[in-house]
C-alpha positions in Angstrom: -2.7 25.9 -16.9 -1.5 27.7 -14.1 -4.1 30.5 -12.5 -2.8 33.9 -11.5 -2.2 34.1 -7.9 -3.0 37.2 -5.8 -0.1 39.6 -5.9 0.2 39.3 -2.0 -0.5 35.5 -1.2 -1.7 34.4 2.6 1.2 33.3 4.7 2.3 29.6 4.1 1.1 27.3 6.5 4.1 25.9 9.0 6.0 23.4 7.3 5.4 19.9 8.5 8.1 18.4 6.2 10.1 17.7 9.4 7.7 15.6 10.7 6.2 18.4 13.6 3.2 18.7 11.8 0.4 16.5 11.3 0.4 13.9 8.6 -3.1 14.7 7.0 -3.6 18.4 5.8 -7.4 17.9 6.5 -9.9 15.2 7.6 -12.4 13.8 4.5 -15.6 14.7 6.1 -15.8 18.0 4.5 -12.4 19.5 5.4 -9.6 20.5 3.2 -7.9 17.5 1.4 -5.4 17.2 -0.8 -4.7 14.4 -2.9 -2.1 13.4 -5.0 -2.1 11.1 -7.9 1.1 9.4 -9.1 2.0 6.7 -11.2 3.7 5.8 -14.8 3.8 7.8 -17.9 0.3 7.5 -19.9 -1.2 5.6 -16.6 -4.1 7.5 -16.8 -3.5 10.4 -13.8 -5.0 13.0 -16.0 -7.9 11.5 -16.7 -8.7 10.4 -13.4 -7.4 13.9 -11.3 -10.4 14.9 -13.7 -13.1 12.1 -12.2 -12.0 12.7 -8.6 -12.7 16.7 -8.8 -15.9 16.0 -10.2 -16.7 13.6 -7.9 -15.4 15.1 -4.8 -16.1 18.6 -5.6 -12.5 19.7 -5.5 -10.0 21.8 -7.5 -7.8 19.6 -10.2 -4.5 20.4 -10.7 -2.5 19.1 -13.9 0.9 18.2 -15.4 2.8 21.3 -16.7 3.1 19.7 -20.7 2.1 21.5 -23.3 4.1 24.6 -22.1 7.2 22.9 -21.2 9.8 24.6 -22.5 12.5 21.5 -22.0 10.0 18.2 -23.1 10.9 18.4 -27.0 14.8 18.6 -26.1 14.6 16.2 -23.2 13.6 13.4 -25.6 15.6 14.5 -28.3 19.1 14.4 -26.1 18.2 13.4 -22.6 21.6 13.6 -21.4 22.4 16.6 -22.1 19.0 18.3 -20.8 18.2 16.3 -17.9 19.4 18.4 -15.2 17.7 21.6 -17.1 14.6 19.4 -17.4 14.6 18.4 -14.0 15.0 21.4 -12.3 12.4 23.1 -14.6 9.8 20.6 -13.6 10.4 20.8 -10.1 10.4 24.6 -10.1 7.1 24.3 -11.7 5.6 21.9 -9.3 6.5 23.5 -6.6 4.7 26.7 -7.7 1.6 24.8 -8.1 2.2 23.3 -4.9 2.4 26.3 -3.2 -0.5 27.7 -5.0 -2.5 24.5 -3.4 -1.5 25.7 -0.4 -2.2 29.5 -0.5 -5.9 28.8 -1.9 -6.6 26.8 1.2 -8.9 24.5 -1.0 -9.4 21.1 -1.3 -7.4 19.8 -4.4 -6.2 17.1 -6.5 -3.1 17.0 -8.0 -2.1 15.0 -11.1 1.6 13.9 -10.5 3.1 15.5 -7.1 6.6 17.3 -7.0 7.4 14.1 -4.4 7.7 11.5 -8.3 9.7 14.3 -9.9 13.0 12.7 -7.3 12.1 8.8 -9.2 13.0 10.5 -12.6 15.8 12.2 -11.5 17.3 9.4 -9.0 16.7 7.0 -12.8 18.2 9.5 -14.9 21.7 9.4 -12.8 21.5 5.5 -12.2 21.2 5.1 -15.9 24.3 7.5 -16.4 21.9 10.6 -18.4 22.3 12.9 -15.5 26.1 13.6 -14.0 26.7 13.1 -10.2 27.3 16.6 -9.4 24.0 17.6 -11.4 21.9 14.9 -9.6 23.6 16.1 -6.1 22.7 19.6 -6.5 19.0 18.6 -7.5 18.8 16.7 -4.4 19.9 19.7 -2.2 17.4 22.0 -3.6 14.7 19.2 -3.5 15.5 19.2 0.1 15.7 22.8 0.8 12.0 23.1 -1.0 10.9 20.2 1.4 10.6 23.0 4.4 7.5 24.4 2.2 5.9 21.8 1.3 2.7 20.5 2.9 2.0 16.5 2.6 -0.9 15.2 0.7 -3.5 13.7 2.9 -3.3 10.7 0.7 -1.6 9.5 -2.4 -3.4 7.6 -5.0 -0.9 5.2 -6.7 -1.9 3.8 -10.6 0.1 0.5 -10.9 0.5 0.2 -14.6 3.3 -2.3 -16.1 6.1 -0.6 -18.2 4.4 -2.5 -21.3 1.2 -0.9 -20.7 2.8 2.3 -20.2 4.2 1.8 -23.2 0.8 1.0 -25.2 -0.5 4.1 -24.1 2.0 6.1 -24.9 1.5 4.7 -28.5 -2.5 5.3 -28.5 -2.3 8.7 -27.2 0.3 9.7 -29.9 2.0 12.6 -28.5 5.2 13.2 -31.1 7.9 14.3 -28.1 6.7 11.2 -26.9 7.8 8.5 -29.7 11.3 8.4 -28.6 10.6 6.7 -25.4 12.0 3.0 -25.0 10.7 0.4 -23.2 13.8 -0.2 -21.5 13.6 3.5 -20.0 9.8 2.7 -18.8 11.0 -0.3 -16.9 13.9 1.6 -15.2 10.8 4.4 -14.7 9.0 1.4 -13.5 11.4 0.2 -11.0 12.0 3.7 -9.5 8.5 3.8 -9.0 8.2 0.6 -6.9 11.1 2.2 -4.2 9.4 5.6 -4.2 6.1 4.1 -3.1 7.9 1.7 -0.7 9.7 4.7 0.9 6.8 7.3 0.4 4.4 5.3 2.0 6.1 5.8 5.5 5.8 9.3 5.4 2.4 9.7 3.2 -0.8 7.1 3.5 -0.6 5.5 -0.2 -3.8 4.1 -2.0 -2.4 1.3 -4.7 -4.6 0.8 -7.5 -5.1 -1.6 -10.3 -6.5 0.5 -12.8 -7.1 -2.5 -15.0 -9.3 -3.6 -12.5 -12.1 -0.9 -12.6 -14.2 -0.4 -15.5 -15.3 3.4 -15.3 -12.9 6.4 -13.4 -16.1 7.3 -11.6 -16.0 3.7 -9.9 -12.4 4.3 -9.3 -12.9 7.7 -7.6 -15.7 6.1 -5.2 -13.6 3.3 -3.9 -10.9 6.1 -3.8 -13.0 8.0 -1.6 -14.4 5.1 0.4 -10.6 3.5 1.1 -9.4 7.2 2.2 -12.7 7.4 4.4 -12.5 3.9 5.9 -9.0 3.7 6.4 -6.8 4.4 9.2 -3.7 6.2 8.4 -1.3 6.3 11.3 2.3 6.4 10.2 5.8 7.9 11.6 6.2 11.4 10.1 9.3 11.7 8.9 11.1 14.2 5.9 10.8 12.0 2.7 14.5 11.9 1.5 14.2 11.6 -2.7 18.1 9.6 -2.6 16.2 6.4 -0.5 
């Protein structure tokens, strides 16, 4: 759930989407850090965001699901509501992204705004979104990207389509009951492309969730990996179409 912002938020930090600013939003030694968690449906992003928030003492932000005005319609008639759904999510995610910047505090976000492009591209490729709608979405994303501040690091929870389907079954959300394995396989392919591209812009820690006994153990590994690794990248604009 979103928290109310002050009536007049502080000025935005200078945009770094063009690669003109530093890659990290913060140093790992007590300065501000912004962690994004990426992964398939049911990968465990919210659980890990909660654990990282507690483990590192930072603010967790969660994906808007319960109050999503389009979610039920999207799963009922995906082709009809695909564009409306993606624009809705992009708007909500951008609002949350800006709140993180305005507050100026360390944060961990369950699914970043960058991941929305995976779903939009997959919907366009599978014929569930018209090309003109997809092009409009891409232009909107690129315009918004000028006001985004890149995460310090993205943690990718690598979960197979089959594992994703099983986790969706176990959590038994009515709106997700019609998700097909073919949809999840297409989504998984999209995530592999996404990680290959975004890792050239933002540091990525790829995690096999099955290897860890607890989320607290994973949180400790992520903390160590972030603090110990040297993340020197050539900073460029993230292109959602590539």
